[in-house]
C-alpha positions in Angstrom: -70.2 -2.6 139.6 -70.7 -3.8 136.1 -73.8 -5.5 134.8 -72.4 -9.0 135.0 -73.5 -11.5 137.6 -72.2 -10.9 141.1 -72.6 -14.6 142.0 -68.8 -15.4 142.1 -68.3 -12.4 144.4 -71.0 -13.7 146.8 -69.6 -17.2 146.8 -66.2 -15.8 147.8 -67.9 -13.7 150.5 -69.7 -16.7 152.0 -66.5 -18.8 152.1 -64.5 -16.0 153.7 -67.1 -14.7 156.3 -69.9 -17.1 156.7 -68.5 -20.6 156.2 -69.3 -21.8 159.8 -72.8 -20.4 159.6 -73.3 -22.2 156.2 -72.3 -25.5 157.7 -74.7 -25.0 160.6 -77.5 -24.1 158.2 -76.8 -27.2 156.1 -77.1 -29.3 159.4 -80.7 -28.1 160.1 -81.9 -27.5 156.5 -84.9 -27.5 155.5 -86.3 -26.7 159.0 -84.5 -23.4 158.6 -83.8 -21.9 155.2 -82.2 -18.6 156.2 -78.6 -17.5 156.3 -78.5 -14.3 158.4 -75.9 -11.8 157.1 -74.9 -8.6 158.8 -74.7 -5.6 156.4 -71.5 -4.2 157.9 -69.7 -7.5 156.9 -70.7 -6.9 153.2 -69.4 -3.3 153.5 -66.2 -4.5 155.0 -65.8 -7.1 152.2 -66.8 -5.0 149.1 -68.2 -1.5 149.5 -69.3 -1.4 145.9 -71.3 -4.6 146.3 -72.9 -3.1 149.5 -73.9 0.1 147.6 -75.4 -1.9 144.7 -77.3 -4.0 147.2 -79.0 -0.9 148.6 -79.7 0.6 145.2 -80.8 -2.5 143.2 -81.7 -5.1 145.7 -83.8 -7.3 143.4 -80.9 -8.2 141.1 -78.2 -8.4 143.7 -80.3 -10.6 146.0 -81.2 -12.9 143.1 -77.4 -13.4 142.5 -76.7 -13.8 146.3 -79.5 -16.5 146.6 -78.3 -18.3 143.4 -74.7 -18.3 144.8 -76.0 -19.7 148.1 -78.1 -22.4 146.5 -75.3 -23.6 144.2 -72.4 -23.5 146.7 -70.4 -26.7 147.1 -70.6 -28.1 150.7 -68.6 -30.9 152.2 -71.8 -32.9 152.9 -74.6 -34.4 150.9 -76.9 -31.4 151.2 -78.0 -28.8 148.5 -79.5 -25.6 149.8 -81.9 -25.3 146.8 -84.6 -23.2 148.7 -82.3 -21.3 151.0 -82.2 -17.5 151.2 -80.0 -14.8 152.7 -81.5 -12.5 155.3 -79.8 -9.1 155.6 -79.8 -7.5 159.1 -78.3 -4.4 160.8 -78.5 -1.9 157.9 -76.5 1.2 158.8 -79.5 3.6 158.6 -83.2 3.3 159.3 -86.1 5.3 157.8 -89.2 6.5 159.6 -92.4 5.4 158.0 -93.6 9.0 157.7 -90.4 9.9 155.8 -90.8 7.3 153.0 -90.8 9.0 149.6 -90.9 8.0 145.9 -87.1 7.9 145.8 -87.1 5.0 148.2 -89.1 2.8 145.9 -87.2 -0.4 144.8 -84.4 0.4 147.3 -83.4 -1.8 150.3 -84.4 -0.1 153.5 -84.8 -0.8 157.2 -87.9 0.4 159.2 -88.6 0.3 163.0 -92.1 0.0 164.5 -94.7 -1.9 166.3 -96.7 -4.8 164.7 -100.2 -3.5 164.8 -102.0 -6.2 162.8 -101.0 -9.7 161.5 -103.0 -12.0 159.3 -102.8 -15.8 159.8 -100.1 -17.7 157.9 -101.5 -19.0 154.6 -100.0 -20.8 151.5 -99.3 -18.5 148.6 -99.0 -19.8 145.0 -95.6 -19.1 143.4 -95.5 -21.6 140.5 -98.8 -22.7 139.1 -99.0 -25.9 137.0 -101.8 -25.8 134.4 -103.1 -28.8 132.4 -104.5 -28.1 129.0 -107.9 -29.7 128.9 -107.6 -30.4 125.1 -104.2 -32.1 124.9 -103.2 -32.8 128.5 -99.9 -30.7 128.3 -98.7 -29.1 131.5 -97.7 -25.5 131.4 -95.9 -23.8 134.4 -96.6 -20.1 135.1 -94.7 -18.2 137.8 -96.9 -15.9 139.9 -95.8 -12.5 141.0 -97.8 -9.8 142.8 -101.3 -10.4 144.1 -103.1 -11.3 140.9 -103.5 -14.9 139.7 -102.0 -15.3 136.2 -103.2 -18.0 133.8 -101.3 -19.1 130.6 -102.4 -17.3 127.4 -102.1 -20.4 125.3 -101.0 -24.0 125.5 -97.2 -24.4 125.2 -97.6 -27.6 123.2 -96.8 -26.6 119.5 -99.3 -29.2 118.2 -102.1 -27.7 120.3 -101.4 -24.0 120.9 -105.0 -23.3 121.9 -106.2 -20.7 124.5 -107.5 -23.2 127.0 -109.5 -24.2 128.9 -106.8 -24.9 131.6 -107.1 -26.7 134.9 -104.9 -25.8 137.9 -103.1 -28.8 139.2 -102.7 -28.0 143.0 -100.5 -31.1 143.7 -98.1 -30.2 140.9 -97.9 -26.5 141.9 -95.4 -24.9 144.3 -96.7 -23.0 147.4 -94.9 -20.9 150.0 -96.0 -19.8 153.4 -97.0 -16.1 153.4 -98.2 -13.6 155.9 -99.2 -9.9 155.8 -98.2 -7.5 158.6 -99.1 -3.9 159.3 -96.3 -1.9 161.0 -97.0 1.3 163.0 -94.6 4.0 164.1 -93.5 3.7 167.7 -95.5 6.1 169.9 -92.4 7.6 171.5 -91.2 8.8 168.1 -94.3 10.9 167.5 -94.6 14.6 168.2 -97.7 15.7 170.1 -101.0 15.3 168.3 -99.5 13.4 165.3 -101.5 10.4 163.9 -99.2 7.4 163.8 -98.6 6.2 160.2 -98.6 2.6 159.1 -96.9 0.5 156.3 -98.0 -2.9 155.1 -95.4 -5.7 154.9 -95.5 -8.9 152.9 -93.3 -11.7 154.3 -92.8 -15.2 153.0 -91.4 -18.6 153.9 -89.7 -19.1 157.2 -90.2 -15.4 158.2 -94.0 -15.9 158.5 -95.5 -16.6 161.9 -92.5 -15.2 163.8 -94.1 -12.1 165.2 -97.5 -11.1 166.8 -99.3 -7.8 167.3 -97.6 -5.7 169.9 -94.0 -6.9 169.0 -91.4 -4.2 168.4 -89.4 -5.0 165.3 -86.9 -3.8 162.8 -87.8 -5.0 159.3 -85.4 -4.9 156.3 -86.9 -5.2 152.9 -87.4 -3.8 149.4 -90.0 -1.0 149.0 -92.5 -1.7 146.3 -95.4 0.4 144.9 -98.7 -1.0 143.6 -101.2 1.0 141.6 -104.5 1.6 143.3 -107.6 0.2 141.6 -111.2 0.7 142.4 -114.1 -0.8 140.4 -111.5 -1.8 137.7 -110.5 1.8 137.2 -106.8 2.4 137.7 -105.6 5.5 139.7 -102.5 7.6 139.2 -101.8 7.1 143.0 -99.7 4.1 144.1 -99.6 2.4 147.5 -96.4 1.4 149.2 -95.7 -2.1 150.4 -92.5 -3.5 151.9 -91.3 -6.9 150.7 -89.8 -8.2 153.9 -86.3 -9.7 153.8 -85.5 -10.0 157.5 -87.2 -9.4 160.9 -85.3 -8.5 164.1 -87.4 -8.6 167.2 -86.5 -6.2 170.0 -86.4 -8.5 173.0 -84.4 -6.1 175.2 -86.3 -3.4 177.0 -86.2 0.1 175.5 -83.8 -0.7 172.6 -85.3 2.4 171.0 -83.5 4.6 173.5 -79.9 4.9 172.5 -77.5 5.5 175.5 -74.0 6.6 174.5 -70.9 6.0 176.7 -71.1 9.8 177.6 -74.7 9.3 178.7 -73.7 6.3 180.8 -71.1 8.3 182.6 -73.6 11.0 183.4 -76.1 8.4 184.6 -73.6 6.6 186.8 -72.5 9.9 188.4 -76.2 10.9 188.9 -77.0 7.5 190.5 -74.2 7.9 193.1 -75.3 11.4 194.2 -76.7 11.3 197.8 -79.7 13.4 197.0 -80.9 11.3 194.0 -84.3 10.7 195.6 -85.0 14.4 196.2 -83.9 15.1 192.6 -86.1 12.4 191.2 -89.1 13.7 193.1 -88.5 17.3 192.0 -88.2 16.2 188.4 -91.7 14.7 188.3 -94.3 17.4 187.2 -92.4 20.4 188.8 -95.2 22.7 187.7 -97.6 21.0 190.1 -97.2 22.0 193.7 -96.8 19.5 196.5 -97.8 15.8 196.4 -94.2 14.8 197.3 -95.3 11.4 198.6 -97.3 10.6 195.4 -94.4 11.8 193.2 -92.0 9.6 195.1 -94.4 6.6 194.5 -94.6 7.6 190.8 -90.8 7.5 190.6 -90.7 4.0 192.2 -93.4 2.9 189.6 -91.3 4.2 186.7 -88.3 2.1 187.9 -90.5 -0.9 188.9 -89.4 -4.1 190.6 -87.9 -7.2 189.1 -90.1 -9.7 187.2 -89.4 -13.3 188.5 -89.6 -16.5 186.4 -90.0 -19.5 188.8 -88.9 -23.1 188.1 -92.5 -24.3 187.9 -93.1 -22.0 184.9 -95.0 -19.3 186.8 -94.1 -15.6 186.6 -94.4 -13.0 189.4 -94.8 -9.5 188.0 -92.3 -6.8 188.8 -94.5 -3.8 187.6 -96.1 -1.6 190.2 -99.7 -0.6 189.7 -100.9 2.7 191.2 -104.3 4.4 191.5 -105.0 8.1 192.2 -108.5 8.9 193.5 -109.5 12.4 194.1 -111.5 15.5 193.7 -111.8 17.3 190.4 -109.2 20.0 189.4 -106.3 18.8 191.5 -104.0 17.9 188.6 -104.4 14.1 188.4 -104.5 14.1 184.6 -101.3 16.2 184.5 -99.5 13.8 186.8 -100.5 10.9 184.5 -99.4 12.7 181.4 -96.0 13.6 182.9 -95.4 10.1 184.0 -96.0 8.9 180.4 -93.6 11.5 179.2 -90.9 10.2 181.5 -91.5 6.5 180.8 -89.2 5.2 178.1 -92.3 3.5 176.6 -95.7 4.9 177.6 -99.3 5.0 176.3 -102.0 7.4 177.6 -105.7 6.7 177.3 -108.8 8.1 178.9 -111.7 6.0 180.3 -114.5 7.6 178.4 -112.9 7.1 175.0 -111.6 3.6 175.7 -113.3 0.3 175.0 -112.0 -3.2 176.0 -110.9 -3.8 172.4 -108.9 -0.5 172.4 -107.3 -1.5 175.7 -106.6 -5.1 175.0 -106.9 -6.3 171.4 -109.5 -6.3 168.7 -110.4 -8.9 166.1 -111.2 -7.0 162.9 -112.3 -8.0 159.5 -111.2 -5.7 156.7 -109.4 -5.5 153.3 -106.0 -5.8 155.1 -106.5 -9.5 155.7 -108.4 -10.0 152.4 -111.7 -10.2 154.3 -110.3 -12.5 157.0 -110.3 -11.8 160.7 -107.0 -10.3 162.0 -105.8 -9.2 165.4 -105.2 -5.6 166.2 -103.1 -4.8 169.3 -104.6 -2.4 171.9 -103.1 0.2 174.3 -102.0 -2.3 177.0 -100.2 -4.6 174.4 -98.5 -1.6 172.8 -97.3 -0.5 176.3 -95.6 -3.9 176.9 -92.5 -3.4 179.1 -93.5 0.2 179.7 -96.3 2.1 181.4 -100.0 2.6 180.5 -101.9 5.5 182.0 -105.7 5.2 182.1 -107.4 8.4 183.1 -111.0 8.5 184.4 -111.2 4.8 185.0 -114.5 5.3 186.8 -116.1 6.5 183.5 -115.3 3.2 181.7 -118.1 0.8 180.9 -118.4 -2.1 183.2 -117.6 -4.7 180.5 -114.5 -2.7 179.4 -113.1 -2.5 182.9 -113.2 -6.3 183.2 -110.6 -6.5 180.5 -108.1 -5.1 183.0 -108.2 -7.9 185.5 -106.0 -10.4 183.7 -103.8 -7.6 182.2 -102.9 -6.4 185.7 -102.1 -9.6 187.5 -101.1 -12.2 184.9 -99.8 -9.4 182.5 -101.2 -11.2 179.5 -104.3 -10.7 177.4 -106.2 -13.7 176.2 -108.3 -13.3 173.1 -111.0 -15.6 172.0 -112.8 -13.7 169.3 -114.0 -14.7 165.8 -112.3 -18.1 165.9 -109.0 -16.5 167.0 -107.4 -17.9 170.2 -104.4 -15.9 171.2 -102.4 -14.8 174.3 -100.7 -11.4 174.0 -98.2 -9.9 176.5 -99.0 -6.8 178.4 -96.1 -6.5 180.9 -96.7 -2.9 181.8 -97.2 -0.8 184.9 -100.7 0.7 185.2 -101.2 4.2 186.5 -104.9 4.9 186.9 -106.9 8.0 188.0 -110.5 8.1 189.1 -113.0 10.7 190.3 -115.4 10.1 193.2 -118.9 9.2 192.0 -120.6 12.1 193.7 -118.1 14.8 192.7 -116.1 15.1 195.9 -114.4 12.5 198.1 -116.2 11.6 201.3 -113.7 10.2 203.9 -116.5 8.5 205.8 -117.5 6.3 202.8 -115.7 3.3 201.4 -113.6 3.8 198.3 -115.3 1.1 196.1 -118.7 2.7 196.6 -117.3 6.2 195.7 -115.4 5.4 192.6 -117.7 3.1 190.8 -115.1 0.3 190.4 -115.4 -3.3 191.4 -113.4 -4.3 194.5 -111.6 -7.1 192.6 -110.1 -4.5 190.3 -109.2 -2.0 193.1 -107.4 -4.8 195.1 -104.9 -5.3 192.3 -103.4 -1.9 192.8 -100.2 -1.9 194.9 -100.7 1.7 196.0 -103.8 3.8 196.1 -103.6 7.5 197.0 -106.5 9.8 197.8 -106.1 13.4 196.7 -108.5 15.7 198.5 -109.0 19.4 197.9 -109.3 20.8 201.5 -109.1 24.6 201.9 -106.3 25.8 204.2 -104.9 29.3 204.2 -101.1 28.4 204.1 -101.4 25.6 201.5 -103.8 27.6 199.3 -101.4 30.5 199.4 -98.4 28.3 198.5 -100.3 26.7 195.6 -101.6 30.1 194.3 -98.0 31.5 194.4 -96.6 28.4 192.6 -99.2 28.6 189.8 -98.7 32.3 189.4 -94.9 31.9 189.1 -95.4 29.2 186.5 -97.8 31.5 184.5 -95.4 34.5 184.8 -92.5 32.4 183.5 -94.6 31.3 180.5 -95.7 34.9 179.8 -92.3 36.5 179.8 -90.9 33.6 177.7 -93.7 34.1 175.1 -93.1 37.8 175.0 -89.4 37.4 174.6 -89.8 35.1 171.6 -92.8 36.9 169.9 -92.5 40.7 170.6 -89.5 42.4 169.0 -89.6 45.4 171.2 -89.7 43.3 174.4 -87.4 44.4 177.3 -87.3 40.9 178.8 -83.8 39.4 179.0 -82.8 35.8 178.9 -81.5 36.1 182.5 -85.0 37.1 183.6 -86.5 34.1 181.8 -83.9 31.7 183.4 -84.6 33.1 186.9 -88.4 32.8 186.4 -88.2 29.3 185.0 -86.1 28.0 187.9 -89.3 27.4 189.9 -90.8 25.0 187.4 -87.5 23.6 186.1 -87.1 19.9 186.6 -84.0 18.9 188.6 -83.1 16.3 186.0 -83.8 17.0 182.3 -86.7 14.7 181.1 -84.6 13.3 178.2 -81.8 12.3 180.6 -84.5 10.9 183.0 -85.9 8.6 180.3 -82.4 7.4 179.6 -81.7 6.9 183.3 -84.8 4.8 183.8 -84.1 2.7 180.6 -80.5 2.2 181.7 -81.6 1.1 185.2 -84.3 -1.3 184.0 -81.8 -2.8 181.5 -78.8 -3.2 183.8 -79.9 -3.2 187.5 -81.5 -6.3 189.1 -81.5 -5.8 192.9 -81.6 -8.6 195.5 -83.0 -8.2 199.0 -80.3 -8.5 201.6 -81.0 -10.4 204.8 -81.8 -7.5 207.1 -84.0 -5.8 204.5 -85.9 -9.1 203.9 -86.5 -9.6 207.7 -87.6 -6.0 208.0 -90.3 -6.5 205.4 -91.4 -9.7 207.0 -91.6 -8.0 210.5 -93.6 -5.1 209.1 -96.1 -7.5 207.3 -96.4 -9.7 210.5 -97.1 -6.6 212.7 -99.9 -5.6 210.4 -101.3 -9.1 210.3 -101.1 -9.3 214.1 -103.6 -6.5 214.5 -106.2 -8.9 213.3 -105.1 -12.1 215.2 -105.6 -11.0 218.8 -109.4 -10.7 218.5 -111.4 -13.2 216.4 -113.8 -10.4 215.6 -111.1 -8.1 214.3 -110.9 -7.4 210.5 -108.2 -8.8 208.3 -105.7 -5.9 208.1 -103.6 -6.8 205.0 -103.1 -9.9 202.7 -100.2 -11.4 200.9 -100.8 -9.1 198.0 -99.6 -6.2 200.1 -96.4 -8.2 201.0 -95.6 -8.6 197.3 -96.2 -4.9 196.7 -93.6 -4.1 199.5 -91.0 -6.3 197.7 -91.6 -4.6 194.3 -91.4 -1.1 195.8 -88.2 -2.0 197.6 -86.6 -3.2 194.4 -87.7 -0.1 192.6 -86.1 2.0 195.4 -82.8 0.2 194.9 -83.0 0.6 191.1 -83.5 4.3 191.5 -80.0 4.7 192.9 -78.6 2.0 190.5 -77.9 -0.4 193.3 -78.0 -4.2 193.0 -78.8 -4.6 196.7 -82.0 -3.6 198.5 -80.9 -2.2 201.9 -82.9 -1.3 205.1 -82.9 2.3 204.0 -84.9 1.3 200.9 -87.3 -0.7 203.1 -87.8 2.2 205.5 -88.6 4.5 202.6 -91.3 2.2 201.2 -92.8 1.4 204.6 -93.4 5.1 205.0 -95.1 5.3 201.6 -97.2 2.1 202.1 -98.3 3.1 205.5 -99.6 6.4 204.1 -101.5 4.5 201.3 -102.9 2.0 203.8 -103.9 4.8 206.2 -105.8 6.6 203.5 -107.5 3.7 201.9 -108.0 0.8 204.4 -108.8 2.5 207.7 -112.3 1.8 208.8 -113.7 5.3 209.7 -115.8 3.7 212.5 -113.3 1.5 214.2 -110.0 3.2 213.2 -108.5 -0.2 212.4 -106.9 -1.3 209.1 -109.3 -3.5 207.2 -108.4 -5.0 203.8 -112.0 -5.9 203.2 -112.7 -2.3 202.5 -110.8 -2.8 199.2 -111.2 -6.5 198.5 -114.9 -6.8 199.1 -116.1 -3.2 199.1 -117.4 -3.4 202.7 -115.6 -3.0 206.0 -115.9 -5.9 208.5 -117.9 -3.6 210.9 -120.4 -2.9 208.1 -120.5 -6.6 207.1 -121.3 -7.6 210.7 -124.2 -5.0 210.8 -125.5 -6.2 207.4 -125.5 -9.8 208.8 -127.3 -8.7 211.9 -130.0 -6.9 209.9 -130.5 -9.9 207.7 -130.9 -12.1 210.8 -133.5 -9.6 212.2 -135.5 -9.8 208.9 -135.4 -13.6 209.0 -136.7 -13.6 212.6 -139.5 -11.2 211.8 -140.5 -13.1 208.7 -141.3 -16.1 210.9 -143.3 -14.0 213.2 -145.3 -12.1 210.5 -146.2 -14.8 208.0 -143.1 -14.5 205.7 -142.9 -10.7 205.5 -140.9 -8.5 207.9 -142.4 -5.0 208.6 -139.7 -2.4 207.9 -140.5 -0.3 210.9 -140.0 -3.2 213.2 -136.7 -4.1 211.5 -135.4 -0.5 212.1 -136.6 -0.6 215.7 -134.8 -3.9 216.5 -131.7 -2.6 214.7 -131.8 0.4 216.9 -132.0 -1.8 220.0 -129.0 -3.7 218.7 -127.0 -0.4 218.6 -127.4 0.5 214.8 -128.8 4.0 214.4 -131.7 4.5 211.9 -129.7 6.2 209.1 -127.1 3.5 209.0 -129.8 0.8 209.1 -131.5 2.5 206.2 -128.3 2.6 204.2 -127.6 -1.1 204.9 -131.2 -2.1 203.8 -130.7 -0.1 200.5 -127.4 -1.9 199.9 -128.8 -5.3 200.6 -131.7 -4.6 198.2 -129.2 -3.5 195.6 -127.2 -6.7 196.0 -130.3 -8.8 195.8 -129.9 -10.2 199.4 -133.4 -8.9 200.4 -136.4 -7.5 198.4 -139.6 -5.6 199.1 -142.6 -7.8 198.3 -144.8 -4.8 199.0 -144.4 -1.3 200.3 -143.2 -1.2 204.0 -142.3 -4.9 204.1 -139.0 -6.8 203.6 -138.1 -10.3 202.7 -134.8 -12.2 202.7 -133.9 -14.2 199.6 
């Protein structure tokens, strides 16, 4: 293209391709000032113009905006402040691949909004009044530095001030600053995610929040670093945002080709799809088929429901693994994150509530103002978050999980910022028992140092115990040794030139730890299923779930002293798991086979977690209150005994007599001692002096 103005070319382009959109914009102007233009349309119209737009965007965009603002419309509207917004650029650049040759070019960048300042007015045309003669001089502001006139424009005056800024006469535009971070799934192991600052103006500001996944098109600028008024030879990169596209669809970052779709559909129709899924999750870890099956269901998840009254029922499945050290819990978590199309892994000891949810920070990015920074659960929105060593988290940090798990939002009220961020993710947690190993005769909440209110929010809880057994130990040992052998000969084949190892030997050795479905295909399969499959419970399946739930509830209805076996929370978990089972085979109908499968898994979880070791009955209170009904009844009995003895002994109950009466009531001494310790810990009773108890 020559150096002359491209305005006529743009005008012709608008009339040919975007006339309808122009008329729509004129109808709602000035509420909206943007005409969204797809880049492929410009290429189709004039390839030379499209190339020049990429190479010299500042000049070409000025011409395009001028043509838009001057265009003749069949209505009494002039689009004097309208802009074009270019979307769908043919190629996108990773933040870490930005180089000096990209400066002043039009580029598109993907990522997650990590920080966002509040929207504030920015001065674009400053009106200055000369204090000597009263003449008004206009100065256009560019960049971040405030520019004043050098001298008065009035020829009779011509002095160098003083000048007064007339705010009412000046022109402002809404502006916001964003920080974009690379998507975690694009990073190679151990890489630090890189960021890029974005400046946006006018009707683009206020559109996105921390945690949103976006594609931003803009012109890359460079600004010289300056410290203590000393200029550096290094420059910082900033993107002048031209358009923002939010990724509303799940897993848009995973591209599925028609060939992939064919493979996925074929895989979904295979009769052994469940077995193949289970064998594709952490094949290097022996056993745990039931847990791997539950993890597969969690990866597919149920369907989120939006009800007419505005409420939302979550579809994501939360799962907790509790168990002895050294039984591969962390490996299972890491593998699940690897398979999830969008996953974040974090460990309890290195995690704070701000890192999990969102932080309000005050730094140079927001020019000293408070800004929001998204945490792990926000970044994992519509994916999976794995939190290892949940029992090691600080008490106040764990409390941040309550709202995130049930409502799937994170409410922030910090430093004058009130915001609600979305965290629609499945949570996979792992915890170690407080005393090193799991004791099957103790309640879970007491053993894993987590509040019952948090534990009850998990749909499935599995206990992994390390119990010696000759056959199982032999199988595990052989499996581990086969894995190591496969790794050894593979390393020798690639690093030792004189090695006699053949590729056939490696393939044969690797077969043991080879996943049935390639992890990359698995990620695409999960993303395709969550995008396209929305199962509905058929009549028989629905009735089967209701019958199972009622049977469980009936265990507690026959005897008024029986514990409550399950609550409605478990019923919702059943529905979510059944939907996940149907999604796994790409079916839009939940059948009785799906329900049978999940009843087996849920039964196993309930048996491990909610069975009162003393009565053998299911008791939901073990999870929801941290104390089985049988224990609660005994605690009540001991408090009654203390109250009786208080009246007999001038307000203080002798401990020996309390234990004696407890023994007469059928509670042995050790259990009575434990209950007294717990009641003292909870503040229900106290010891006014040694050997005496008093109820509060």
